C-alpha positions in Angstrom: 55.3 9.8 260.6 57.7 12.2 259.1 58.9 14.8 261.8 60.9 17.8 260.5 62.0 18.4 264.1 63.8 15.2 264.7 67.1 17.0 264.9 66.3 18.1 268.4 66.3 14.5 269.6 68.7 13.8 272.4 69.2 10.0 271.9 71.1 7.9 269.3 69.4 7.8 266.0 68.9 4.4 264.4 67.9 4.2 260.7 66.7 0.8 259.7 66.0 -0.4 256.1 62.8 -2.4 255.8 62.7 -5.2 253.3 65.3 -7.8 254.1 66.2 -6.0 257.4 63.0 -5.9 259.5 60.6 -7.6 257.0 61.1 -10.7 254.9 59.7 -9.9 251.4 59.1 -12.7 248.9 59.6 -12.2 245.1 56.9 -12.6 242.5 57.4 -15.1 239.6 58.8 -12.1 237.6 61.4 -11.4 240.4 59.8 -8.3 241.7 59.3 -7.8 245.5 55.8 -8.6 246.7 55.3 -6.0 249.4 51.8 -7.1 250.1 53.1 -10.5 251.3 55.9 -9.2 253.5 56.2 -10.6 256.9 58.0 -9.2 260.1 61.2 -10.7 261.5 60.2 -11.1 265.1 63.9 -10.9 266.4 64.3 -7.6 264.6 61.0 -6.2 265.8 61.9 -7.1 269.5 65.3 -5.3 269.2 64.0 -2.3 267.4 61.3 -1.9 270.0 63.8 -2.3 272.8 66.0 0.5 271.4 62.8 2.7 271.2 62.0 1.8 274.8 65.6 2.8 275.8 65.0 6.3 274.4 66.6 6.1 271.1 65.2 7.7 267.9 64.0 5.1 265.4 63.8 5.8 261.6 62.6 3.5 258.9 63.9 4.1 255.4 63.0 2.2 252.3 63.3 2.4 248.5 59.8 0.7 247.9 58.3 2.2 244.8 61.3 4.0 243.8 61.7 2.1 240.5 57.9 1.7 239.7 56.7 5.0 240.9 54.0 3.2 243.2 53.6 4.9 246.5 53.8 2.3 249.2 53.6 4.7 252.2 50.1 3.8 253.6 50.6 0.0 253.1 54.1 0.2 254.8 52.8 2.3 257.7 49.8 0.0 258.2 52.2 -3.0 258.1 54.4 -1.4 260.8 51.5 -0.6 263.0 49.8 -4.0 262.4 53.0 -5.9 263.4 53.6 -3.6 266.5 56.9 -1.9 265.5 57.7 1.1 267.6 59.2 4.1 265.8 59.3 7.8 265.3 59.8 8.4 261.7 59.0 6.6 258.4 61.2 8.5 256.1 59.2 9.9 252.9 59.1 7.3 250.1 61.2 7.8 247.0 64.1 9.4 249.0 66.2 6.2 249.2 67.9 5.4 245.9 67.8 1.8 244.6 71.4 0.2 244.4 73.0 -3.3 244.8 75.5 -2.0 247.2 75.4 0.9 249.7 78.7 2.2 251.1 78.5 4.3 254.3 81.2 5.2 256.7 78.6 4.5 259.6 76.8 1.6 257.9 76.8 -2.0 259.1 75.3 -5.0 257.5 72.2 -6.1 259.3 73.5 -9.7 259.9 76.7 -8.2 261.6 74.5 -5.9 263.6 72.4 -8.7 264.7 75.5 -10.5 266.0 76.1 -7.4 268.4 72.8 -7.7 270.1 72.1 -9.4 273.4 72.0 -13.2 272.7 68.6 -14.8 272.2 69.4 -18.6 272.0 67.0 -20.9 270.2 67.0 -24.6 269.9 65.5 -27.2 267.6 65.7 -30.9 267.8 65.5 -33.8 265.4 67.5 -36.4 263.4 67.6 -34.2 260.3 68.4 -36.9 257.8 68.1 -36.3 254.1 67.9 -32.5 254.2 65.3 -31.1 251.9 63.9 -27.5 251.3 61.4 -28.0 254.1 64.1 -28.2 256.6 65.9 -25.2 255.3 62.6 -23.0 255.5 62.2 -24.3 259.0 65.7 -23.2 260.0 65.2 -19.9 258.3 61.9 -19.4 260.3 63.5 -20.4 263.5 66.4 -18.0 263.1 64.1 -15.1 262.5 63.1 -15.5 266.2 66.6 -15.5 267.6 70.1 -14.6 266.8 71.8 -17.8 267.9 70.3 -21.1 266.7 71.3 -24.5 267.9 70.3 -27.9 266.4 70.1 -30.7 268.9 70.8 -33.6 266.7 69.2 -37.0 267.7 71.9 -39.7 266.9 69.2 -42.5 266.4 65.5 -42.0 267.1 64.9 -45.8 267.1 66.7 -46.1 270.3 63.5 -45.0 272.2 60.8 -45.0 269.6 60.7 -48.2 267.4 58.2 -46.6 265.0 60.8 -44.2 263.8 63.2 -44.8 260.9 66.9 -45.1 261.4 68.8 -42.3 259.7 70.4 -43.1 256.3 73.4 -40.6 257.0 75.8 -41.2 259.7 75.9 -38.7 262.5 79.1 -37.3 261.4 77.6 -37.0 257.8 74.4 -35.2 259.2 76.7 -32.7 261.2 78.8 -31.9 258.1 75.7 -31.1 256.2 74.1 -29.0 258.9 77.2 -27.1 259.4 76.8 -25.7 255.9 73.4 -24.2 256.7 74.0 -20.5 257.2 71.1 -20.2 259.8 72.5 -22.7 262.2 75.2 -21.5 264.8 75.8 -24.6 266.8 75.1 -28.4 266.7 75.2 -30.9 269.5 74.2 -34.6 269.3 72.3 -36.6 271.9 71.2 -40.2 272.3 68.1 -40.1 274.6 65.6 -37.5 275.2 66.6 -36.9 278.9 70.0 -35.6 277.4 68.2 -33.2 275.3 65.7 -32.0 278.0 68.7 -31.3 280.4 70.0 -28.8 277.9 66.9 -26.8 277.6 67.5 -24.7 280.5 70.5 -23.0 278.7 68.1 -21.6 276.0 65.6 -18.9 275.6 63.2 -20.4 273.0 62.4 -23.8 271.5 61.0 -24.4 268.1 58.4 -27.2 267.5 56.2 -28.0 264.6 52.4 -27.3 265.0 51.9 -31.1 264.7 53.0 -31.2 268.4 50.8 -28.3 269.6 48.5 -31.0 271.1 51.1 -31.4 273.8 52.5 -34.8 272.6 56.1 -33.8 273.0 58.7 -34.3 275.6 59.5 -31.5 277.8 56.1 -29.9 277.7 56.3 -29.0 281.3 59.6 -26.9 280.8 59.0 -23.2 281.2 60.9 -22.3 278.0 59.1 -20.2 275.4 57.8 -22.2 272.4 57.5 -21.0 268.9 55.4 -23.1 266.7 56.4 -23.7 263.2 53.8 -24.5 260.5 54.5 -27.2 258.1 53.3 -25.3 255.0 55.0 -27.5 252.6 54.7 -31.2 251.4 58.4 -32.2 251.9 58.9 -35.2 254.2 61.9 -37.3 254.9 59.8 -40.4 255.2 58.1 -39.6 251.9 61.4 -38.8 250.2 62.8 -42.1 251.4 59.7 -43.9 249.9 60.2 -42.0 246.7 63.7 -43.1 246.4 62.9 -46.7 247.3 60.1 -46.8 244.6 62.4 -45.1 242.0 65.2 -47.6 242.6 62.7 -50.6 242.7 61.1 -49.5 239.3 64.6 -49.3 237.8 65.6 -52.8 238.8 62.3 -54.8 237.9 
């Protein structure tokens, strides 16, 4: 995708890093990036493609392989193609230096740049009691699809569903905890489902676990976009409460 004639382009030139900017890339056990298991960041793909469609020149730039000497060009190009990124140029590998901090008079941190983009508001609902890593992964996944994430916090799920467990933490305590999660931009509480459903019209996308993909959720007739979140972990608030109860019981028998 390298084009030596790009200087004749008339639109603005956008140069995007790849890992940590348009892709999420996990680390191996030895702390090295696992490029084969990278995943696209949907919100960033949408924004990059929108810039492309507006006539701007899109360049991708990466230091993949700079330290190891491994050429990741073909794999990276295939990933960009598979995930439908639109661009003009994938800058030749090994040209970008590796560093912890880049200083540039025209540079902007990706998180700050995202804030300047048209707002795509996402919403996720729940009681969110006893925050565990599964919740954090869910919020992170949700935020990759929008640039403004709201948590609709159910005050007490037992009000309408007797089979649910009453939260251990108070509403104020749960709000305080959620406010410390960097992926969350806004929190509002509700008491009954109709209050939550009335708020959906103000959002672009709703996040639901795949356990509700059978349609057993309130608001299924709403035209809002749904993004399904896989529960690919073993964390559970109910299981956590049972584990705490069991541990406490064993200590006092």
